[in-house]
C-alpha positions in Angstrom: 16.4 -47.3 56.5 12.9 -47.8 55.1 12.2 -47.8 51.3 10.3 -44.6 51.7 13.2 -42.9 53.4 15.6 -44.1 50.7 13.2 -42.7 48.1 13.2 -39.3 49.8 17.0 -39.4 50.3 17.5 -40.0 46.5 15.3 -37.0 45.4 16.9 -33.7 44.4 16.9 -31.4 47.3 13.8 -29.2 47.0 14.4 -25.5 46.5 12.0 -24.5 49.2 12.5 -27.6 51.3 9.0 -28.9 51.0 8.9 -31.4 48.2 5.7 -29.9 46.7 7.4 -27.2 44.6 5.7 -28.4 41.4 2.3 -27.9 42.9 3.3 -24.5 44.3 4.6 -23.5 40.8 1.2 -24.3 39.1 -0.8 -22.7 42.0 1.1 -19.5 42.3 3.3 -19.0 39.1 0.7 -17.0 37.2 -0.3 -15.1 40.3 3.3 -14.2 40.9 3.6 -12.8 37.4 0.4 -10.8 37.9 2.0 -9.2 40.9 4.9 -8.2 38.7 2.5 -6.8 36.1 0.7 -4.7 38.8 4.0 -3.3 40.0 6.0 -0.4 38.6 7.6 -2.8 36.1 4.3 -3.3 34.2 2.4 -0.7 32.2 -1.0 -0.2 30.7 -1.1 -0.9 26.9 -4.0 -1.0 24.4 -4.5 -4.0 22.2 -6.2 -3.4 18.8 -7.4 -6.5 16.9 -5.7 -5.9 13.5 -7.2 -2.4 12.8 -7.0 0.8 14.9 -10.6 1.5 14.1 -11.7 -1.4 16.5 -12.4 -1.0 20.2 -9.1 -1.6 22.0 -8.6 -3.8 25.1 -6.6 -2.3 27.9 -4.2 -4.8 29.6 -1.1 -4.7 31.8 2.1 -5.8 30.1 5.8 -5.6 30.4 7.5 -4.1 27.4 11.2 -4.8 27.4 14.4 -4.6 25.3 14.1 -0.8 25.2 17.7 0.2 25.1 20.0 -0.4 22.1 23.0 1.2 20.4 21.8 0.0 16.9 19.0 1.7 15.1 17.3 -1.4 13.8 17.1 -2.8 17.3 15.5 0.4 18.6 12.3 -0.3 16.6 12.0 -3.8 18.0 10.5 -4.7 21.4 9.4 -7.8 23.4 6.1 -7.8 25.2 5.1 -10.0 28.1 1.5 -10.3 29.3 -1.0 -12.8 30.6 -1.6 -15.9 28.5 -4.3 -15.8 25.8 -4.2 -12.1 24.9 -1.7 -11.7 22.0 -2.2 -12.6 18.3 0.1 -12.0 15.4 -1.1 -9.0 13.5 -2.5 -7.1 16.4 -1.6 -3.5 17.2 -0.2 -2.6 20.6 -0.4 1.1 21.6 2.4 1.8 24.1 3.7 5.2 25.2 1.6 6.9 22.5 3.1 4.8 19.6 1.6 1.9 17.6 3.5 -1.4 17.5 2.8 -4.4 15.4 2.7 -7.9 16.9 5.1 -9.5 14.3 5.7 -13.0 15.7 3.7 -16.0 16.7 3.0 -15.4 20.4 3.7 -18.4 22.8 3.9 -18.9 26.5 5.9 -20.8 29.2 2.7 -21.5 31.2 3.4 -18.4 33.3 3.3 -15.6 30.8 2.9 -15.0 27.0 5.6 -13.4 24.9 5.8 -11.9 21.4 7.9 -9.5 19.3 6.8 -6.0 18.4 7.8 -3.9 15.4 7.4 -0.2 15.7 5.0 1.3 13.1 6.9 4.1 11.4 4.1 5.5 9.3 0.3 5.3 8.8 -1.0 4.8 5.3 -4.5 5.8 4.3 -6.7 4.4 1.5 -10.3 4.0 0.5 -11.5 0.7 1.9 -12.5 -1.9 -0.7 -15.2 -3.1 1.8 -16.9 0.0 2.9 -15.7 2.8 0.6 -14.6 4.8 3.7 -11.1 6.2 4.2 -9.2 3.9 6.6 -5.8 4.2 8.3 -3.3 1.5 9.0 0.0 2.0 10.8 2.7 0.0 9.0 6.2 -1.2 9.6 8.5 -0.5 6.6 12.0 -1.0 5.4 13.7 0.5 2.4 14.7 -2.1 -0.1 16.3 0.1 -2.8 19.6 -1.2 -1.6 22.5 0.4 -3.5 20.5 1.8 -6.4 20.4 5.6 -7.1 16.6 5.7 -6.6 16.1 6.9 -10.1 15.2 5.2 -13.4 15.8 6.8 -16.8 12.9 6.7 -19.2 12.8 7.7 -22.8 11.9 11.4 -22.2 12.3 11.9 -18.4 13.8 10.6 -15.2 11.5 9.2 -12.5 12.1 7.9 -9.0 12.3 4.1 -8.3 12.4 4.0 -4.5 11.4 0.6 -3.2 10.1 -0.5 0.2 8.8 -3.6 2.0 5.7 -2.8 3.9 4.2 -5.0 6.7 0.6 -4.7 7.9 -2.0 -7.0 9.5 -3.7 -9.6 7.5 -7.5 -9.2 7.6 -10.5 -9.3 5.2 -9.8 -5.7 4.2 -6.1 -5.6 3.6 -6.1 -8.9 1.7 -8.3 -7.2 -1.0 -5.6 -4.7 -1.9 -3.8 -6.2 -4.9 -1.0 -5.2 -7.2 -1.2 -1.8 -8.8 -3.0 -0.4 -5.7 -1.5 3.1 -5.0 -1.1 5.0 -1.8 0.8 8.1 -0.5 3.7 7.8 2.0 5.6 10.9 2.7 6.2 13.6 5.3 5.8 16.2 2.5 2.1 17.0 2.5 2.3 19.4 -0.4 3.8 17.2 -3.1 3.8 13.7 -1.5 5.4 10.6 -3.0 3.1 7.9 -4.2 3.8 4.2 -4.2 2.4 1.3 -6.1 2.1 -2.3 -4.9 4.0 -4.6 -7.1 3.8 -7.8 -5.0 1.5 -9.1 -2.3 2.8 -11.8 -0.1 0.3 -13.1 2.5 2.2 -16.4 3.0 5.7 -15.6 4.3 4.4 -14.0 7.5 1.4 -16.3 8.1 1.4 -18.3 11.3 -0.2 -21.6 10.3 -3.5 -23.1 9.3 -4.5 -23.4 13.0 -4.4 -19.6 13.2 -5.5 -18.8 9.6 -7.0 -15.5 10.5 -3.7 -14.2 12.1 -0.5 -13.1 10.5 1.0 -10.2 8.4 0.9 -9.3 4.8 4.2 -8.2 3.1 3.9 -5.7 0.3 6.7 -4.9 -2.2 6.0 -1.3 -3.3 7.7 0.9 -6.0 7.7 4.6 -6.1 5.0 6.1 -8.4 4.2 9.6 -9.5 1.8 11.8 -7.6 -1.3 12.5 -9.7 -2.9 15.8 -8.7 -6.0 14.9 -10.7 -6.8 11.7 -8.7 -4.7 11.9 -5.5 -5.7 14.0 -2.5 -2.6 15.5 -0.8 -4.7 17.1 2.0 -6.2 13.7 3.0 -3.0 11.8 2.0 -5.2 9.3 0.0 -4.2 8.2 -3.5 -6.8 7.6 -6.2 -9.3 9.5 -4.2 -10.9 11.2 -7.2 -12.1 9.2 -10.2 -10.3 10.0 -13.4 -12.3 10.9 -16.5 -11.8 8.2 -19.1 -10.8 9.1 -22.6 -12.6 8.1 -25.8 -13.9 9.3 -29.1 -17.1 11.0 -30.3 -18.1 11.1 -34.0 -20.6 13.2 -35.9 -21.4 11.8 -39.3 -22.0 14.0 -42.4 -24.4 13.6 -45.3 -22.4 11.0 -47.2 -19.0 10.6 -45.7 -17.6 10.8 -42.1 -14.3 11.3 -40.4 -12.8 9.1 -37.7 -10.0 9.3 -35.2 -8.3 6.1 -34.0 -5.9 5.8 -31.0 -3.3 3.3 -32.4 -2.5 2.2 -28.8 -6.2 1.9 -27.9 -6.0 3.1 -24.3 -6.6 6.9 -24.7 -3.7 7.5 -22.3 -0.3 9.1 -22.8 2.5 9.2 -20.2 4.3 12.4 -19.5 7.2 13.0 -22.0 6.0 10.1 -24.3 4.4 10.1 -27.7 1.1 8.7 -29.1 -0.1 8.2 -32.6 -3.6 8.9 -33.8 -4.9 7.8 -37.3 -7.3 10.1 -39.2 -9.5 8.5 -41.8 -12.3 9.8 -44.0 -14.8 7.0 -44.9 -17.5 6.9 -47.5 -21.0 5.4 -46.9 -19.5 1.8 -47.3 -16.7 2.4 -44.9 -14.1 2.6 -47.6 -11.2 5.2 -46.9 -11.2 8.2 -49.2 -8.0 9.7 -50.6 -6.7 12.4 -50.6 -7.4 13.3 -47.0 -8.8 16.8 -46.6 -9.5 17.8 -43.0 -8.5 20.4 -40.4 -7.6 20.0 -36.7 -8.8 22.0 -33.7 -7.0 21.8 -30.4 -5.8 23.8 -27.5 -3.5 21.7 -25.3 -2.4 24.7 -23.1 1.2 23.4 -22.9 0.1 19.9 -21.8 1.0 18.4 -25.2 2.0 19.2 -28.7 1.7 17.8 -32.2 5.2 16.9 -33.3 4.3 15.2 -36.7 1.4 14.9 -39.1 2.0 12.7 -42.1 -0.1 10.3 -44.2 -3.1 10.6 -41.9 -1.1 9.8 -38.8 -0.9 12.5 -36.1 1.9 12.1 -33.5 1.4 13.8 -30.1 4.0 14.3 -27.4 2.9 15.0 -23.8 4.8 17.5 -21.7 7.2 16.0 -19.2 6.1 18.5 -16.6 4.4 16.5 -13.8 1.9 19.4 -13.2 0.0 18.1 -16.3 -0.4 14.6 -15.0 -4.2 14.0 -14.8 -5.0 16.6 -17.4 -7.3 15.5 -20.2 -6.5 16.9 -23.7 -8.9 17.1 -26.6 -8.3 17.0 -30.3 -10.9 17.5 -33.0 -10.8 16.6 -36.7 -13.3 18.4 -39.0 -14.4 17.6 -42.5 -15.9 20.8 -43.7 -17.3 19.5 -47.0 -19.7 17.1 -45.2 -20.0 18.7 -41.8 -18.6 15.6 -40.2 -16.3 15.8 -37.2 -14.5 13.5 -34.7 -13.4 14.4 -31.2 -10.8 12.3 -29.2 -10.1 12.8 -25.4 -6.8 11.6 -24.0 -5.7 11.4 -20.4 -2.1 12.4 -19.4 -1.0 9.8 -16.9 2.1 9.1 -14.8 4.4 6.2 -15.3 
């Protein structure tokens, strides 16, 4: 037997009896997958590059892992498509629903594969880049765990529902920092607001070689809907600019009266108290005793004066959430000199 024959004899038996299977694999593997995509197994999907406002790309793909007996698995899919299409953080629209590419796509040199998370809700906010209202479908999980969902405050009880929110990383979403608020609720009349408490752009990043891809994870905490600043019809929080509080003073002939917010923020949370100091000062700025002044105010149920002693006025805001966003005004008048001071205070949520 010749050496060439021995070499052939020792080889593993070729699957298709030719000896050139590797060449056949590289020549026809991807074409074979394309045939499967074009068959009834594949379907048309739309790929959005990290924002649904971008122009989508229509491609053929196989979306699998569709049946499950466990709820958490029903919101997860696998997608197979041609190599070079998928990126972590993209949106895939399939069967009328948005899915988020949540994993780093990779391929086996025939097709590309990634994991999809079903977007359960779409949040809307004013873009920090353009000032326009934008919409992002998000994947969310409730992280309240075994708490009651409520937190007791001094004068009232407020919700403390917590969620983890996942959305694409891009130049717009990375600018939303802690304390950013948004609305997330099926109740469009009195929706629940949430406030971002932690922004994590690292845990779901996919490496420096793909620095523009990946997800951002938000930890959000339930906040209170503010009718003065939030738009329930558009489902956009902080849509209206709140009017800041402050003081205005009119000096008299020789003395003048002042009002000072001892907290210094001109805000009072529903159900809580705030103290305001009244002073009458001479031309040199020296306080004059005894204090002789009168107050004018009409809080219309939004607040009340619960104490007034030694030049310190104590206000208490109503715990009725309907007054959140209301601005109250209190005026101190010194009739002897014609001096007056006006303070405006905003009732805010927690």
